[in-house]
All heavy atoms as atom14 arrays in JSON, in Angstrom:
{
  "sequence": "MKAWALKSPYDGHLIEVHGDEGRAMRSAIMHKIYNGWDVKVVDVEVREVKKRK",
  "atom14_mask": [
    [1, 1, 1, 1, 1, 1, 1, 1, 0, 0, 0, 0, 0, 0],
    [1, 1, 1, 1, 1, 1, 1, 1, 1, 0, 0, 0, 0, 0],
    [1, 1, 1, 1, 1, 0, 0, 0, 0, 0, 0, 0, 0, 0],
    [1, 1, 1, 1, 1, 1, 1, 1, 1, 1, 1, 1, 1, 1],
    [1, 1, 1, 1, 1, 0, 0, 0, 0, 0, 0, 0, 0, 0],
    [1, 1, 1, 1, 1, 1, 1, 1, 0, 0, 0, 0, 0, 0],
    [1, 1, 1, 1, 1, 1, 1, 1, 1, 0, 0, 0, 0, 0],
    [1, 1, 1, 1, 1, 1, 0, 0, 0, 0, 0, 0, 0, 0],
    [1, 1, 1, 1, 1, 1, 1, 0, 0, 0, 0, 0, 0, 0],
    [1, 1, 1, 1, 1, 1, 1, 1, 1, 1, 1, 1, 0, 0],
    [1, 1, 1, 1, 1, 1, 1, 1, 0, 0, 0, 0, 0, 0],
    [1, 1, 1, 1, 0, 0, 0, 0, 0, 0, 0, 0, 0, 0],
    [1, 1, 1, 1, 1, 1, 1, 1, 1, 1, 0, 0, 0, 0],
    [1, 1, 1, 1, 1, 1, 1, 1, 0, 0, 0, 0, 0, 0],
    [1, 1, 1, 1, 1, 1, 1, 1, 0, 0, 0, 0, 0, 0],
    [1, 1, 1, 1, 1, 1, 1, 1, 1, 0, 0, 0, 0, 0],
    [1, 1, 1, 1, 1, 1, 1, 0, 0, 0, 0, 0, 0, 0],
    [1, 1, 1, 1, 1, 1, 1, 1, 1, 1, 0, 0, 0, 0],
    [1, 1, 1, 1, 0, 0, 0, 0, 0, 0, 0, 0, 0, 0],
    [1, 1, 1, 1, 1, 1, 1, 1, 0, 0, 0, 0, 0, 0],
    [1, 1, 1, 1, 1, 1, 1, 1, 1, 0, 0, 0, 0, 0],
    [1, 1, 1, 1, 0, 0, 0, 0, 0, 0, 0, 0, 0, 0],
    [1, 1, 1, 1, 1, 1, 1, 1, 1, 1, 1, 0, 0, 0],
    [1, 1, 1, 1, 1, 0, 0, 0, 0, 0, 0, 0, 0, 0],
    [1, 1, 1, 1, 1, 1, 1, 1, 0, 0, 0, 0, 0, 0],
    [1, 1, 1, 1, 1, 1, 1, 1, 1, 1, 1, 0, 0, 0],
    [1, 1, 1, 1, 1, 1, 0, 0, 0, 0, 0, 0, 0, 0],
    [1, 1, 1, 1, 1, 0, 0, 0, 0, 0, 0, 0, 0, 0],
    [1, 1, 1, 1, 1, 1, 1, 1, 0, 0, 0, 0, 0, 0],
    [1, 1, 1, 1, 1, 1, 1, 1, 0, 0, 0, 0, 0, 0],
    [1, 1, 1, 1, 1, 1, 1, 1, 1, 1, 0, 0, 0, 0],
    [1, 1, 1, 1, 1, 1, 1, 1, 1, 0, 0, 0, 0, 0],
    [1, 1, 1, 1, 1, 1, 1, 1, 0, 0, 0, 0, 0, 0],
    [1, 1, 1, 1, 1, 1, 1, 1, 1, 1, 1, 1, 0, 0],
    [1, 1, 1, 1, 1, 1, 1, 1, 0, 0, 0, 0, 0, 0],
    [1, 1, 1, 1, 0, 0, 0, 0, 0, 0, 0, 0, 0, 0],
    [1, 1, 1, 1, 1, 1, 1, 1, 1, 1, 1, 1, 1, 1],
    [1, 1, 1, 1, 1, 1, 1, 1, 0, 0, 0, 0, 0, 0],
    [1, 1, 1, 1, 1, 1, 1, 0, 0, 0, 0, 0, 0, 0],
    [1, 1, 1, 1, 1, 1, 1, 1, 1, 0, 0, 0, 0, 0],
    [1, 1, 1, 1, 1, 1, 1, 0, 0, 0, 0, 0, 0, 0],
    [1, 1, 1, 1, 1, 1, 1, 0, 0, 0, 0, 0, 0, 0],
    [1, 1, 1, 1, 1, 1, 1, 1, 0, 0, 0, 0, 0, 0],
    [1, 1, 1, 1, 1, 1, 1, 0, 0, 0, 0, 0, 0, 0],
    [1, 1, 1, 1, 1, 1, 1, 1, 1, 0, 0, 0, 0, 0],
    [1, 1, 1, 1, 1, 1, 1, 0, 0, 0, 0, 0, 0, 0],
    [1, 1, 1, 1, 1, 1, 1, 1, 1, 1, 1, 0, 0, 0],
    [1, 1, 1, 1, 1, 1, 1, 1, 1, 0, 0, 0, 0, 0],
    [1, 1, 1, 1, 1, 1, 1, 0, 0, 0, 0, 0, 0, 0],
    [1, 1, 1, 1, 1, 1, 1, 1, 1, 0, 0, 0, 0, 0],
    [1, 1, 1, 1, 1, 1, 1, 1, 1, 0, 0, 0, 0, 0],
    [1, 1, 1, 1, 1, 1, 1, 1, 1, 1, 1, 0, 0, 0],
    [1, 1, 1, 1, 1, 1, 1, 1, 1, 0, 0, 0, 0, 0]
  ],
  "atom14_positions": [
    [[114.52, -87.9, 113.75], [113.12, -88.04, 114.05], [112.38, -86.8, 113.55], [112.83, -85.68, 113.77], [112.97, -88.18, 115.57], [111.57, -88.18, 116.06], [111.58, -88.5, 117.84], [110.59, -87.15, 118.39], [0.0, 0.0, 0.0], [0.0, 0.0, 0.0], [0.0, 0.0, 0.0], [0.0, 0.0, 0.0], [0.0, 0.0, 0.0], [0.0, 0.0, 0.0]],
    [[111.29, -87.01, 112.89], [110.5, -85.89, 112.39], [109.62, -85.36, 113.51], [109.07, -86.12, 114.3], [109.63, -86.34, 111.22], [108.89, -85.21, 110.56], [108.2, -85.68, 109.31], [107.54, -84.49, 108.66], [106.94, -84.79, 107.39], [0.0, 0.0, 0.0], [0.0, 0.0, 0.0], [0.0, 0.0, 0.0], [0.0, 0.0, 0.0], [0.0, 0.0, 0.0]],
    [[109.52, -84.04, 113.57], [108.7, -83.39, 114.6], [108.15, -82.08, 114.04], [108.53, -81.66, 112.94], [109.54, -83.14, 115.84], [0.0, 0.0, 0.0], [0.0, 0.0, 0.0], [0.0, 0.0, 0.0], [0.0, 0.0, 0.0], [0.0, 0.0, 0.0], [0.0, 0.0, 0.0], [0.0, 0.0, 0.0], [0.0, 0.0, 0.0], [0.0, 0.0, 0.0]],
    [[107.26, -81.48, 114.8], [106.66, -80.2, 114.41], [106.87, -79.23, 115.55], [106.77, -79.59, 116.72], [105.18, -80.38, 114.13], [104.94, -81.19, 112.91], [104.71, -80.71, 111.66], [104.93, -82.6, 112.79], [104.57, -81.75, 110.78], [104.69, -82.92, 111.45], [105.11, -83.64, 113.69], [104.63, -84.22, 110.99], [105.04, -84.94, 113.24], [104.8, -85.22, 111.91]],
    [[107.19, -77.99, 115.2], [107.47, -76.98, 116.21], [106.58, -75.76, 115.98], [106.12, -75.51, 114.87], [108.94, -76.57, 116.14], [0.0, 0.0, 0.0], [0.0, 0.0, 0.0], [0.0, 0.0, 0.0], [0.0, 0.0, 0.0], [0.0, 0.0, 0.0], [0.0, 0.0, 0.0], [0.0, 0.0, 0.0], [0.0, 0.0, 0.0], [0.0, 0.0, 0.0]],
    [[106.39, -75.0, 117.05], [105.66, -73.75, 116.98], [106.67, -72.62, 116.93], [107.58, -72.56, 117.76], [104.74, -73.57, 118.19], [103.72, -74.66, 118.42], [102.88, -74.34, 119.64], [102.84, -74.86, 117.21], [0.0, 0.0, 0.0], [0.0, 0.0, 0.0], [0.0, 0.0, 0.0], [0.0, 0.0, 0.0], [0.0, 0.0, 0.0], [0.0, 0.0, 0.0]],
    [[106.52, -71.76, 115.96], [107.44, -70.65, 115.75], [106.81, -69.37, 116.28], [105.68, -69.03, 115.92], [107.74, -70.52, 114.26], [108.92, -69.68, 113.93], [109.22, -69.81, 112.46], [110.52, -69.15, 112.13], [110.84, -69.26, 110.73], [0.0, 0.0, 0.0], [0.0, 0.0, 0.0], [0.0, 0.0, 0.0], [0.0, 0.0, 0.0], [0.0, 0.0, 0.0]],
    [[107.53, -68.65, 117.12], [107.04, -67.42, 117.72], [106.78, -66.35, 116.66], [107.58, -66.17, 115.75], [108.07, -66.89, 118.73], [107.72, -65.6, 119.17], [0.0, 0.0, 0.0], [0.0, 0.0, 0.0], [0.0, 0.0, 0.0], [0.0, 0.0, 0.0], [0.0, 0.0, 0.0], [0.0, 0.0, 0.0], [0.0, 0.0, 0.0], [0.0, 0.0, 0.0]],
    [[105.68, -65.61, 116.79], [105.39, -64.55, 115.82], [106.25, -63.3, 116.02], [106.29, -62.45, 115.16], [103.91, -64.25, 116.07], [103.69, -64.6, 117.5], [104.61, -65.76, 117.76], [0.0, 0.0, 0.0], [0.0, 0.0, 0.0], [0.0, 0.0, 0.0], [0.0, 0.0, 0.0], [0.0, 0.0, 0.0], [0.0, 0.0, 0.0], [0.0, 0.0, 0.0]],
    [[106.93, -63.2, 117.15], [107.67, -61.98, 117.46], [109.14, -62.04, 117.09], [109.66, -61.15, 116.44], [107.5, -61.64, 118.95], [106.06, -61.46, 119.3], [105.38, -62.39, 120.06], [105.34, -60.36, 118.84], [104.04, -62.24, 120.36], [104.01, -60.19, 119.13], [103.37, -61.13, 119.88], [102.04, -60.97, 120.17], [0.0, 0.0, 0.0], [0.0, 0.0, 0.0]],
    [[109.84, -63.09, 117.53], [111.28, -63.14, 117.27], [111.69, -64.33, 116.4], [112.86, -64.48, 116.08], [112.06, -63.17, 118.59], [111.63, -64.29, 119.5], [110.87, -65.17, 119.06], [112.05, -64.3, 120.67], [0.0, 0.0, 0.0], [0.0, 0.0, 0.0], [0.0, 0.0, 0.0], [0.0, 0.0, 0.0], [0.0, 0.0, 0.0], [0.0, 0.0, 0.0]],
    [[110.75, -65.18, 116.02], [111.05, -66.29, 115.13], [111.66, -67.51, 115.81], [112.01, -68.47, 115.15], [0.0, 0.0, 0.0], [0.0, 0.0, 0.0], [0.0, 0.0, 0.0], [0.0, 0.0, 0.0], [0.0, 0.0, 0.0], [0.0, 0.0, 0.0], [0.0, 0.0, 0.0], [0.0, 0.0, 0.0], [0.0, 0.0, 0.0], [0.0, 0.0, 0.0]],
    [[111.8, -67.48, 117.14], [112.34, -68.62, 117.86], [111.28, -69.72, 117.97], [110.09, -69.45, 117.94], [112.79, -68.22, 119.27], [114.02, -67.39, 119.27], [114.0, -66.03, 119.41], [115.32, -67.73, 119.13], [115.22, -65.57, 119.36], [116.05, -66.57, 119.19], [0.0, 0.0, 0.0], [0.0, 0.0, 0.0], [0.0, 0.0, 0.0], [0.0, 0.0, 0.0]],
    [[111.76, -70.94, 118.13], [110.85, -72.06, 118.35], [110.44, -72.05, 119.82], [111.29, -71.95, 120.7], [111.53, -73.38, 118.0], [112.0, -73.52, 116.56], [112.66, -74.88, 116.36], [110.86, -73.34, 115.59], [0.0, 0.0, 0.0], [0.0, 0.0, 0.0], [0.0, 0.0, 0.0], [0.0, 0.0, 0.0], [0.0, 0.0, 0.0], [0.0, 0.0, 0.0]],
    [[109.15, -72.15, 120.07], [108.68, -72.08, 121.45], [108.23, -73.44, 122.0], [108.22, -73.63, 123.2], [107.56, -71.03, 121.64], [106.41, -71.27, 120.67], [108.11, -69.64, 121.46], [105.24, -70.33, 120.88], [0.0, 0.0, 0.0], [0.0, 0.0, 0.0], [0.0, 0.0, 0.0], [0.0, 0.0, 0.0], [0.0, 0.0, 0.0], [0.0, 0.0, 0.0]],
    [[107.85, -74.36, 121.12], [107.46, -75.71, 121.54], [107.79, -76.68, 120.41], [107.75, -76.31, 119.25], [105.95, -75.8, 121.79], [105.45, -75.04, 122.97], [103.95, -75.18, 123.14], [103.39, -76.21, 122.69], [103.34, -74.27, 123.71], [0.0, 0.0, 0.0], [0.0, 0.0, 0.0], [0.0, 0.0, 0.0], [0.0, 0.0, 0.0], [0.0, 0.0, 0.0]],
    [[108.08, -77.93, 120.78], [108.31, -78.98, 119.79], [107.42, -80.16, 120.15], [107.35, -80.55, 121.32], [109.79, -79.42, 119.76], [110.0, -80.56, 118.79], [110.69, -78.25, 119.41], [0.0, 0.0, 0.0], [0.0, 0.0, 0.0], [0.0, 0.0, 0.0], [0.0, 0.0, 0.0], [0.0, 0.0, 0.0], [0.0, 0.0, 0.0], [0.0, 0.0, 0.0]],
    [[106.72, -80.7, 119.15], [105.81, -81.83, 119.36], [106.17, -82.95, 118.39], [106.55, -82.7, 117.26], [104.36, -81.41, 119.11], [103.86, -80.39, 120.09], [103.37, -80.73, 121.32], [103.8, -79.04, 120.02], [103.01, -79.64, 121.96], [103.27, -78.6, 121.19], [0.0, 0.0, 0.0], [0.0, 0.0, 0.0], [0.0, 0.0, 0.0], [0.0, 0.0, 0.0]],
    [[106.01, -84.18, 118.82], [106.26, -85.34, 117.97], [105.07, -85.72, 117.11], [105.16, -86.6, 116.27], [0.0, 0.0, 0.0], [0.0, 0.0, 0.0], [0.0, 0.0, 0.0], [0.0, 0.0, 0.0], [0.0, 0.0, 0.0], [0.0, 0.0, 0.0], [0.0, 0.0, 0.0], [0.0, 0.0, 0.0], [0.0, 0.0, 0.0], [0.0, 0.0, 0.0]],
    [[103.95, -85.05, 117.32], [102.72, -85.34, 116.59], [102.17, -84.05, 115.99], [102.07, -83.04, 116.69], [101.71, -85.96, 117.56], [100.42, -86.33, 116.9], [100.36, -87.41, 116.29], [99.47, -85.53, 116.99], [0.0, 0.0, 0.0], [0.0, 0.0, 0.0], [0.0, 0.0, 0.0], [0.0, 0.0, 0.0], [0.0, 0.0, 0.0], [0.0, 0.0, 0.0]],
    [[101.83, -84.08, 114.7], [101.36, -82.87, 114.03], [100.03, -82.38, 114.62], [99.81, -81.18, 114.75], [101.2, -83.12, 112.53], [100.85, -81.88, 111.76], [100.76, -82.12, 110.26], [100.66, -83.28, 109.84], [100.79, -81.13, 109.53], [0.0, 0.0, 0.0], [0.0, 0.0, 0.0], [0.0, 0.0, 0.0], [0.0, 0.0, 0.0], [0.0, 0.0, 0.0]],
    [[99.17, -83.3, 115.0], [97.89, -82.93, 115.59], [98.05, -82.17, 116.9], [97.36, -81.19, 117.15], [0.0, 0.0, 0.0], [0.0, 0.0, 0.0], [0.0, 0.0, 0.0], [0.0, 0.0, 0.0], [0.0, 0.0, 0.0], [0.0, 0.0, 0.0], [0.0, 0.0, 0.0], [0.0, 0.0, 0.0], [0.0, 0.0, 0.0], [0.0, 0.0, 0.0]],
    [[98.97, -82.62, 117.72], [99.23, -81.93, 118.99], [99.81, -80.55, 118.75], [99.5, -79.59, 119.46], [100.17, -82.75, 119.86], [99.52, -83.98, 120.44], [100.49, -84.68, 121.4], [99.93, -85.91, 121.87], [99.22, -86.02, 123.0], [98.99, -84.96, 123.73], [98.74, -87.19, 123.37], [0.0, 0.0, 0.0], [0.0, 0.0, 0.0], [0.0, 0.0, 0.0]],
    [[100.67, -80.42, 117.75], [101.25, -79.12, 117.42], [100.16, -78.16, 116.95], [100.14, -76.99, 117.35], [102.33, -79.27, 116.36], [0.0, 0.0, 0.0], [0.0, 0.0, 0.0], [0.0, 0.0, 0.0], [0.0, 0.0, 0.0], [0.0, 0.0, 0.0], [0.0, 0.0, 0.0], [0.0, 0.0, 0.0], [0.0, 0.0, 0.0], [0.0, 0.0, 0.0]],
    [[99.24, -78.64, 116.12], [98.14, -77.8, 115.63], [97.23, -77.38, 116.79], [96.82, -76.23, 116.88], [97.33, -78.54, 114.57], [98.09, -78.8, 113.3], [98.65, -77.3, 112.49], [97.13, -76.69, 111.85], [0.0, 0.0, 0.0], [0.0, 0.0, 0.0], [0.0, 0.0, 0.0], [0.0, 0.0, 0.0], [0.0, 0.0, 0.0], [0.0, 0.0, 0.0]],
    [[96.94, -78.31, 117.68], [96.1, -77.98, 118.84], [96.78, -76.93, 119.71], [96.14, -75.98, 120.17], [95.82, -79.23, 119.66], [94.93, -78.98, 120.85], [94.73, -80.25, 121.67], [93.76, -80.05, 122.73], [94.0, -79.41, 123.87], [95.18, -78.89, 124.1], [93.05, -79.27, 124.79], [0.0, 0.0, 0.0], [0.0, 0.0, 0.0], [0.0, 0.0, 0.0]],
    [[98.07, -77.08, 119.93], [98.81, -76.12, 120.73], [98.81, -74.74, 120.08], [98.69, -73.72, 120.76], [100.25, -76.62, 120.94], [100.93, -75.76, 121.81], [0.0, 0.0, 0.0], [0.0, 0.0, 0.0], [0.0, 0.0, 0.0], [0.0, 0.0, 0.0], [0.0, 0.0, 0.0], [0.0, 0.0, 0.0], [0.0, 0.0, 0.0], [0.0, 0.0, 0.0]],
    [[98.94, -74.7, 118.75], [98.91, -73.42, 118.03], [97.55, -72.75, 118.2], [97.46, -71.52, 118.41], [99.21, -73.64, 116.56], [0.0, 0.0, 0.0], [0.0, 0.0, 0.0], [0.0, 0.0, 0.0], [0.0, 0.0, 0.0], [0.0, 0.0, 0.0], [0.0, 0.0, 0.0], [0.0, 0.0, 0.0], [0.0, 0.0, 0.0], [0.0, 0.0, 0.0]],
    [[96.48, -73.53, 118.14], [95.13, -72.98, 118.33], [94.96, -72.46, 119.75], [94.39, -71.39, 119.97], [94.07, -74.05, 117.99], [94.1, -74.33, 116.49], [92.68, -73.61, 118.45], [93.32, -75.56, 116.07], [0.0, 0.0, 0.0], [0.0, 0.0, 0.0], [0.0, 0.0, 0.0], [0.0, 0.0, 0.0], [0.0, 0.0, 0.0], [0.0, 0.0, 0.0]],
    [[95.48, -73.19, 120.73], [95.38, -72.74, 122.12], [96.16, -71.45, 122.35], [95.71, -70.57, 123.09], [95.87, -73.84, 123.07], [95.04, -75.11, 123.0], [93.28, -74.84, 123.22], [93.16, -75.01, 124.97], [0.0, 0.0, 0.0], [0.0, 0.0, 0.0], [0.0, 0.0, 0.0], [0.0, 0.0, 0.0], [0.0, 0.0, 0.0], [0.0, 0.0, 0.0]],
    [[97.32, -71.3, 121.71], [98.07, -70.05, 121.81], [97.26, -68.9, 121.24], [97.28, -67.8, 121.76], [99.42, -70.15, 121.09], [100.5, -70.76, 121.94], [101.04, -70.13, 123.03], [101.14, -71.95, 121.85], [101.96, -70.88, 123.58], [102.05, -72.01, 122.88], [0.0, 0.0, 0.0], [0.0, 0.0, 0.0], [0.0, 0.0, 0.0], [0.0, 0.0, 0.0]],
    [[96.55, -69.14, 120.14], [95.71, -68.11, 119.52], [94.57, -67.71, 120.45], [94.29, -66.53, 120.65], [95.17, -68.62, 118.17], [94.24, -67.67, 117.49], [94.95, -66.4, 117.08], [94.02, -65.51, 116.29], [94.58, -64.22, 116.02], [0.0, 0.0, 0.0], [0.0, 0.0, 0.0], [0.0, 0.0, 0.0], [0.0, 0.0, 0.0], [0.0, 0.0, 0.0]],
    [[93.92, -68.71, 121.05], [92.78, -68.44, 121.92], [93.21, -67.71, 123.2], [92.62, -66.69, 123.57], [92.05, -69.75, 122.28], [91.37, -70.32, 121.03], [91.04, -69.53, 123.41], [90.83, -71.73, 121.21], [0.0, 0.0, 0.0], [0.0, 0.0, 0.0], [0.0, 0.0, 0.0], [0.0, 0.0, 0.0], [0.0, 0.0, 0.0], [0.0, 0.0, 0.0]],
    [[94.23, -68.22, 123.89], [94.59, -67.69, 125.2], [95.55, -66.51, 125.16], [95.51, -65.64, 126.03], [95.17, -68.8, 126.08], [94.12, -69.8, 126.49], [94.14, -71.09, 125.99], [93.09, -69.45, 127.35], [93.16, -72.01, 126.34], [92.11, -70.35, 127.71], [92.15, -71.63, 127.21], [91.18, -72.53, 127.56], [0.0, 0.0, 0.0], [0.0, 0.0, 0.0]],
    [[96.46, -66.47, 124.17], [97.49, -65.43, 124.14], [97.3, -64.43, 122.99], [97.96, -63.4, 122.97], [98.89, -66.05, 124.01], [99.19, -67.0, 125.14], [98.74, -66.81, 126.25], [99.93, -68.05, 124.84], [0.0, 0.0, 0.0], [0.0, 0.0, 0.0], [0.0, 0.0, 0.0], [0.0, 0.0, 0.0], [0.0, 0.0, 0.0], [0.0, 0.0, 0.0]],
    [[96.49, -64.8, 122.0], [96.33, -63.94, 120.84], [97.48, -64.03, 119.86], [97.62, -63.18, 118.98], [0.0, 0.0, 0.0], [0.0, 0.0, 0.0], [0.0, 0.0, 0.0], [0.0, 0.0, 0.0], [0.0, 0.0, 0.0], [0.0, 0.0, 0.0], [0.0, 0.0, 0.0], [0.0, 0.0, 0.0], [0.0, 0.0, 0.0], [0.0, 0.0, 0.0]],
    [[98.33, -65.06, 120.01], [99.51, -65.21, 119.15], [99.14, -65.97, 117.89], [98.46, -66.99, 117.94], [100.61, -65.99, 119.86], [101.21, -65.31, 121.03], [100.92, -64.07, 121.53], [102.21, -65.85, 121.89], [101.67, -63.82, 122.64], [102.47, -64.88, 122.88], [102.9, -67.05, 121.91], [103.42, -65.09, 123.87], [103.82, -67.25, 122.9], [104.09, -66.27, 123.86]],
    [[99.64, -65.52, 116.75], [99.5, -66.24, 115.49], [100.79, -67.02, 115.24], [101.65, -66.61, 114.47], [99.24, -65.29, 114.32], [97.83, -64.76, 114.33], [96.92, -65.52, 114.68], [97.63, -63.59, 113.98], [0.0, 0.0, 0.0], [0.0, 0.0, 0.0], [0.0, 0.0, 0.0], [0.0, 0.0, 0.0], [0.0, 0.0, 0.0], [0.0, 0.0, 0.0]],
    [[100.94, -68.16, 115.94], [102.15, -68.97, 115.8], [102.02, -69.82, 114.54], [100.93, -70.15, 114.1], [102.4, -69.85, 117.04], [102.65, -69.0, 118.25], [101.26, -70.8, 117.29], [0.0, 0.0, 0.0], [0.0, 0.0, 0.0], [0.0, 0.0, 0.0], [0.0, 0.0, 0.0], [0.0, 0.0, 0.0], [0.0, 0.0, 0.0], [0.0, 0.0, 0.0]],
    [[103.16, -70.18, 113.97], [103.19, -71.03, 112.79], [103.71, -72.41, 113.18], [104.61, -72.53, 114.0], [104.1, -70.43, 111.73], [103.56, -69.14, 111.18], [104.4, -68.62, 110.06], [103.73, -67.36, 109.56], [104.54, -66.57, 108.73], [0.0, 0.0, 0.0], [0.0, 0.0, 0.0], [0.0, 0.0, 0.0], [0.0, 0.0, 0.0], [0.0, 0.0, 0.0]],
    [[103.14, -73.44, 112.57], [103.6, -74.81, 112.78], [104.55, -75.13, 111.65], [104.2, -75.01, 110.48], [102.41, -75.79, 112.81], [102.91, -77.22, 112.95], [101.45, -75.45, 113.93], [0.0, 0.0, 0.0], [0.0, 0.0, 0.0], [0.0, 0.0, 0.0], [0.0, 0.0, 0.0], [0.0, 0.0, 0.0], [0.0, 0.0, 0.0], [0.0, 0.0, 0.0]],
    [[105.79, -75.51, 112.0], [106.81, -75.81, 111.0], [107.37, -77.21, 111.23], [107.39, -77.71, 112.36], [107.96, -74.77, 111.02], [107.46, -73.4, 110.63], [108.61, -74.7, 112.38], [0.0, 0.0, 0.0], [0.0, 0.0, 0.0], [0.0, 0.0, 0.0], [0.0, 0.0, 0.0], [0.0, 0.0, 0.0], [0.0, 0.0, 0.0], [0.0, 0.0, 0.0]],
    [[107.82, -77.86, 110.15], [108.48, -79.17, 110.26], [109.91, -78.96, 110.73], [110.59, -78.05, 110.27], [108.54, -79.86, 108.9], [107.17, -80.29, 108.42], [106.25, -80.36, 109.24], [107.04, -80.57, 107.22], [0.0, 0.0, 0.0], [0.0, 0.0, 0.0], [0.0, 0.0, 0.0], [0.0, 0.0, 0.0], [0.0, 0.0, 0.0], [0.0, 0.0, 0.0]],
    [[110.35, -79.81, 111.64], [111.73, -79.77, 112.12], [112.28, -81.19, 112.18], [111.54, -82.17, 112.2], [111.85, -79.1, 113.52], [111.51, -77.63, 113.46], [110.99, -79.8, 114.54], [0.0, 0.0, 0.0], [0.0, 0.0, 0.0], [0.0, 0.0, 0.0], [0.0, 0.0, 0.0], [0.0, 0.0, 0.0], [0.0, 0.0, 0.0], [0.0, 0.0, 0.0]],
    [[113.58, -81.3, 112.2], [114.27, -82.58, 112.35], [114.93, -82.59, 113.73], [115.74, -81.71, 114.03], [115.32, -82.74, 111.25], [116.06, -84.04, 111.28], [115.2, -85.22, 110.89], [114.25, -85.04, 110.11], [115.47, -86.32, 111.38], [0.0, 0.0, 0.0], [0.0, 0.0, 0.0], [0.0, 0.0, 0.0], [0.0, 0.0, 0.0], [0.0, 0.0, 0.0]],
    [[114.58, -83.56, 114.55], [115.14, -83.66, 115.9], [116.3, -84.65, 115.86], [116.14, -85.78, 115.42], [114.07, -84.11, 116.91], [114.67, -84.3, 118.29], [112.93, -83.1, 116.96], [0.0, 0.0, 0.0], [0.0, 0.0, 0.0], [0.0, 0.0, 0.0], [0.0, 0.0, 0.0], [0.0, 0.0, 0.0], [0.0, 0.0, 0.0], [0.0, 0.0, 0.0]],
    [[117.45, -84.21, 116.33], [118.63, -85.08, 116.33], [118.94, -85.63, 117.71], [119.56, -86.66, 117.85], [119.84, -84.29, 115.83], [119.7, -83.89, 114.38], [120.97, -83.3, 113.84], [120.71, -82.8, 112.5], [120.94, -81.57, 112.11], [121.45, -80.7, 112.94], [120.67, -81.21, 110.88], [0.0, 0.0, 0.0], [0.0, 0.0, 0.0], [0.0, 0.0, 0.0]],
    [[118.53, -84.9, 118.75], [118.83, -85.33, 120.11], [117.64, -84.99, 120.99], [117.07, -83.9, 120.9], [120.07, -84.6, 120.62], [120.48, -84.97, 122.01], [121.76, -84.26, 122.44], [122.43, -83.64, 121.6], [122.07, -84.31, 123.64], [0.0, 0.0, 0.0], [0.0, 0.0, 0.0], [0.0, 0.0, 0.0], [0.0, 0.0, 0.0], [0.0, 0.0, 0.0]],
    [[117.24, -85.92, 121.83], [116.12, -85.71, 122.73], [116.63, -85.76, 124.16], [117.3, -86.71, 124.57], [115.04, -86.79, 122.54], [113.92, -86.61, 123.54], [114.51, -86.76, 121.12], [0.0, 0.0, 0.0], [0.0, 0.0, 0.0], [0.0, 0.0, 0.0], [0.0, 0.0, 0.0], [0.0, 0.0, 0.0], [0.0, 0.0, 0.0], [0.0, 0.0, 0.0]],
    [[116.34, -84.7, 124.91], [116.7, -84.65, 126.32], [115.4, -84.62, 127.11], [114.55, -83.77, 126.88], [117.53, -83.41, 126.64], [118.89, -83.43, 126.03], [119.69, -82.24, 126.48], [121.07, -82.29, 125.86], [121.89, -81.15, 126.3], [0.0, 0.0, 0.0], [0.0, 0.0, 0.0], [0.0, 0.0, 0.0], [0.0, 0.0, 0.0], [0.0, 0.0, 0.0]],
    [[115.25, -85.56, 128.03], [114.04, -85.62, 128.82], [114.2, -84.8, 130.08], [115.26, -84.82, 130.71], [113.72, -87.06, 129.18], [113.45, -87.88, 127.96], [112.63, -89.07, 128.28], [112.37, -89.8, 126.99], [111.25, -90.66, 127.04], [0.0, 0.0, 0.0], [0.0, 0.0, 0.0], [0.0, 0.0, 0.0], [0.0, 0.0, 0.0], [0.0, 0.0, 0.0]],
    [[113.14, -84.07, 130.4], [113.16, -83.28, 131.65], [112.98, -84.21, 132.84], [112.29, -85.22, 132.75], [112.06, -82.24, 131.64], [112.29, -81.18, 130.63], [111.35, -80.05, 130.81], [110.01, -80.44, 130.39], [108.97, -79.63, 130.43], [109.1, -78.41, 130.87], [107.79, -80.04, 130.02], [0.0, 0.0, 0.0], [0.0, 0.0, 0.0], [0.0, 0.0, 0.0]],
    [[113.59, -83.85, 133.94], [113.48, -84.67, 135.17], [112.46, -84.12, 136.09], [112.09, -83.02, 136.11], [114.82, -84.74, 135.86], [115.85, -85.46, 135.03], [117.17, -85.52, 135.75], [118.18, -86.22, 134.86], [119.47, -86.29, 135.44], [0.0, 0.0, 0.0], [0.0, 0.0, 0.0], [0.0, 0.0, 0.0], [0.0, 0.0, 0.0], [0.0, 0.0, 0.0]]
  ]
}
């Protein structure tokens, strides 16, 4: 499944994964506004999905 993730500007780890590119872009903008982070939106391939309870 294709997805988009936000990459941390500090350590390069993925901090969020979204199934929709628009939601990922919105989340990146919100991180910039509220946290001052310049996160990058990158394409990722999701192989397994675990739902939170």
